[in-house]
C-alpha positions in Angstrom: 82.3 149.9 113.8 85.1 148.1 111.9 86.1 144.7 113.2 89.5 146.2 114.2 89.4 148.9 116.8 90.0 152.4 115.5 93.1 152.7 117.6 94.7 149.7 116.1 93.3 149.9 112.5 96.2 150.7 110.2 95.5 151.5 106.6 99.2 151.0 105.6 99.2 147.6 107.4 96.0 146.5 105.6 97.4 147.6 102.2 100.6 145.7 102.9 98.6 142.6 103.7 96.7 142.9 100.4 99.9 143.4 98.4 101.7 140.6 100.2 98.9 138.1 99.6 98.6 139.1 95.9 102.4 138.7 95.5 102.3 135.3 97.1 99.5 134.3 94.6 101.6 135.6 91.7 105.0 134.1 92.5 104.4 131.5 95.2 104.3 127.8 94.4 104.2 124.7 96.6 107.4 122.7 95.6 107.1 119.3 94.0 105.0 117.8 91.2 102.8 115.5 93.4 99.1 115.8 93.0 98.7 116.9 96.6 100.9 119.9 95.9 98.9 120.8 92.8 95.6 120.4 94.7 96.7 122.5 97.6 98.2 125.1 95.3 94.9 125.5 93.5 92.9 125.6 96.7 95.2 128.3 98.1 93.5 130.8 95.8 90.4 130.8 98.0 92.0 131.6 101.4 94.3 134.2 99.7 91.3 136.1 98.3 89.5 135.6 101.6 92.3 137.5 103.3 92.3 140.2 100.6 88.5 140.6 101.0 88.6 140.9 104.8 91.4 143.6 104.5 89.4 145.5 101.8 86.2 145.4 103.9 88.2 146.9 106.8 89.7 149.6 104.5 86.3 150.6 103.1 84.5 150.3 106.5 83.0 153.4 108.1 83.2 153.9 111.8 79.5 154.4 112.4 77.8 151.2 113.7 74.5 152.2 111.9 76.1 153.1 108.6 73.7 152.5 105.7 76.8 151.9 103.5 77.8 148.6 105.1 76.3 146.4 102.4 77.8 148.6 99.7 81.2 148.3 101.5 81.0 144.5 101.3 80.0 144.6 97.6 82.8 147.0 96.7 85.3 144.9 98.6 84.3 141.7 96.8 84.4 143.5 93.4 87.8 145.0 94.1 89.2 141.6 95.4 88.0 139.8 92.3 89.4 142.4 90.0 92.8 142.2 91.7 92.6 138.4 91.5 91.9 138.6 87.8 94.8 140.9 87.3 97.1 138.4 89.0 95.8 135.7 86.7 96.6 137.8 83.6 100.0 138.8 85.0 100.9 135.1 85.4 100.9 134.8 81.6 104.0 136.9 81.6 105.7 134.7 84.1 105.3 131.5 82.1 102.3 130.2 84.2 98.8 129.7 82.9 95.8 131.9 83.6 92.8 129.8 84.6 89.1 130.5 84.7 88.9 127.8 87.4 91.3 129.8 89.5 89.0 132.8 89.1 86.1 130.7 90.4 88.2 129.7 93.4 89.0 133.4 94.0 85.3 134.2 93.9 84.5 131.4 96.4 87.1 132.6 98.8 86.0 136.2 98.6 82.3 135.2 99.1 83.2 132.9 102.0 85.1 135.6 103.8 82.3 138.2 103.3 79.7 135.7 104.3 81.4 134.7 107.6 82.2 138.3 108.4 78.6 139.3 108.0 77.6 136.9 110.7 79.4 138.8 113.5 80.1 142.3 112.1 78.5 144.9 114.4 77.7 147.0 111.4 75.6 144.3 109.9 73.8 143.6 113.3 72.7 147.3 113.3 70.8 146.9 110.0 67.0 146.4 110.0 67.4 143.2 107.9 70.4 141.9 109.9 68.8 138.5 110.6 68.3 137.6 107.0 71.7 139.0 106.0 73.5 137.0 108.7 71.8 133.8 107.8 72.5 134.3 104.1 76.1 135.1 105.0 76.5 131.9 107.0 75.0 129.8 104.2 77.2 131.4 101.6 80.3 131.0 103.7 79.7 127.3 104.5 78.7 126.4 100.9 81.7 128.3 99.4 84.1 126.6 101.8 82.7 123.2 101.1 83.1 123.6 97.4 86.7 124.8 97.8 87.6 122.0 100.3 86.0 119.1 98.3 89.0 118.5 96.0 91.4 118.7 99.0 89.3 116.1 100.9 89.2 113.8 97.8 92.9 114.1 97.4 93.4 113.3 101.1 91.1 110.3 100.9 93.0 109.0 97.8 96.4 109.3 99.5 95.1 107.7 102.7 93.6 104.8 100.7 96.9 104.4 98.8 98.8 104.1 102.1 96.3 101.7 103.7 96.2 99.4 100.7 100.0 99.0 100.3 101.6 96.7 99.1 98.6 96.8 96.7 99.5 99.7 94.4 96.1 100.0 92.9 92.9 98.0 92.7 89.5 99.3 91.6 87.2 98.3 94.5 86.7 102.0 95.3 85.8 105.0 93.3 88.9 106.7 94.7 91.1 104.0 93.1 91.2 105.9 89.8 92.5 109.1 91.3 96.1 108.4 90.4 95.3 106.8 87.0 95.4 108.8 83.7 94.9 107.8 80.1 96.6 109.5 77.2 96.1 109.5 73.4 94.2 106.7 71.7 92.8 105.0 74.8 89.8 105.6 77.1 89.2 104.1 80.6 86.2 103.3 82.8 85.9 101.6 86.2 83.3 98.9 85.7 82.4 95.3 86.6 84.5 92.6 85.0 83.0 90.5 82.3 82.7 86.7 82.4 85.8 85.0 80.9 86.1 81.5 79.6 83.8 79.1 81.5 82.8 81.6 84.2 79.1 82.5 84.0 79.2 85.5 86.4 81.4 88.6 86.5 84.1 88.6 89.1 84.9 91.9 90.8 85.6 95.4 89.4 88.4 96.5 87.1 89.5 99.4 84.9 88.2 98.8 81.4 90.5 100.3 78.8 89.4 100.7 75.1 92.0 101.2 72.4 91.0 103.4 69.5 92.9 102.8 66.3 96.5 101.7 65.9 98.2 104.9 67.3 100.2 105.3 70.4 98.5 105.3 73.9 99.5 105.2 77.5 97.8 104.2 80.7 99.8 105.7 83.7 99.6 105.0 87.4 101.1 108.2 88.9 102.6 108.2 92.4 102.3 104.6 93.4 103.5 104.1 97.0 107.1 105.2 96.4 109.1 102.8 98.5 109.3 99.3 96.9 112.3 98.1 99.0 111.8 94.7 100.7 109.7 93.1 98.0 110.6 90.6 95.3 108.1 91.0 92.5 105.8 93.5 90.9 102.6 91.8 89.8 99.8 92.9 87.5 96.5 91.1 86.9 95.1 91.8 83.4 92.0 90.5 81.5 92.0 90.4 77.7 88.4 90.3 76.5 89.4 90.6 72.9 89.7 87.7 70.4 93.3 88.8 69.6 96.4 88.7 71.7 97.1 91.7 74.0 100.7 92.9 73.8 101.8 96.1 75.6 104.9 97.6 77.1 105.4 98.4 80.8 107.7 101.2 82.0 108.6 102.2 85.5 110.4 105.5 86.4 111.7 107.0 89.6 111.6 110.6 90.7 115.2 111.2 89.8 114.6 110.3 86.1 110.9 111.2 85.8 111.5 113.8 83.0 113.6 111.4 80.9 111.4 109.4 78.6 114.2 107.0 77.8 115.1 106.2 81.4 113.8 103.6 83.7 112.7 100.0 83.3 111.0 98.9 80.1 109.5 95.5 79.6 106.7 93.8 77.7 103.5 91.9 78.6 101.5 89.5 76.5 98.0 88.1 77.4 96.3 85.4 75.4 92.9 86.1 73.8 89.9 85.8 76.1 92.0 85.1 79.2 92.9 86.5 82.6 96.6 86.6 83.6 98.8 87.6 86.5 102.1 89.0 85.1 105.1 89.0 87.5 108.3 91.0 87.1 111.3 90.6 89.5 112.1 93.8 91.2 115.8 93.1 90.8 115.2 93.2 87.1 113.3 96.5 87.4 115.9 98.2 89.5 118.8 97.0 87.4 120.3 99.0 84.5 118.1 97.4 81.9 116.9 100.9 81.0 119.2 103.9 80.5 119.5 104.5 84.2 119.2 102.5 87.4 115.9 102.9 89.3 115.9 103.9 93.0 113.3 101.5 94.6 112.6 104.0 97.3 111.6 106.8 94.9 109.2 105.2 92.4 107.4 107.9 90.5 105.2 106.2 87.9 104.2 103.0 86.2 103.0 103.0 82.6 101.3 100.6 80.2 101.9 101.7 76.7 101.2 100.7 73.1 103.2 97.9 71.4 103.5 97.6 67.6 102.5 93.9 67.8 99.3 94.4 69.7 96.0 93.5 68.0 93.6 93.6 71.0 91.1 96.5 71.2 90.2 96.4 74.8 91.4 95.0 78.2 90.9 95.3 81.9 93.4 96.0 84.7 92.1 94.5 87.9 95.0 95.0 90.3 98.7 95.9 90.6 100.7 95.0 93.7 104.0 94.0 95.2 104.9 90.7 96.7 
């Protein structure tokens, strides 16, 4: 017996549900460019394909409770759902969006999760001789698939919660989640690690982000989405460690959400750290939010903070330990 009663089971309705969900996958998008929106948008593939799979199982289902075709119905429903999901990914290429193998994997996880959970309580499955093994396997597949899909969402939620709790510290590196909003571009690599001994200190002191510069080309170390509202504070402070025997010179840039796409907009300053030394560099927020760049910054809508290459730099590596407001 299908999960929906025969009197209420509607083939046109189920087909409409499938088409509506596929259209939402193809054209829908969570507004904004924040990481949480990107993570949720990616994760949405799984529940979308779960709904499609449930609808297809109902469309293919036969009314007999002891139907020997039930396992084949499930397999066909999963295969059709994944084929439709793949067609959506290919169609996205024509709309200017990317087709992704990772999205196909999320589609598969959502479809398997739906089929697995349905098998636990489907009367047709319970009528099968091997119903116990099938239901246990379905529950295991459903739980594991859901956990895999939800893991990036839970990590993102933890990172945002940590960011809010630590404010006015914008970032430190005491936790593995502290690197969630940090990205490195071009000729630089980063690693969260224990700080080395500097000067007369014999023991390392804390944990920092170790940045290694390769060659003399451009590079950028970006803190995306720092807590956006900087109103009520006087200074931006950065603690840096220069482990090189050469001076460390870099530029610092701060942008807001209004001018995030304009590379020439926002505050631009410079930082210098002497060789083999640890320094706290402070910048007045009044200076940052003034028209020193090509546009004023809105201190309530901060979007990113970047450390970038400077032509006078000769250092090859450095550490960032903490960035905060005071």
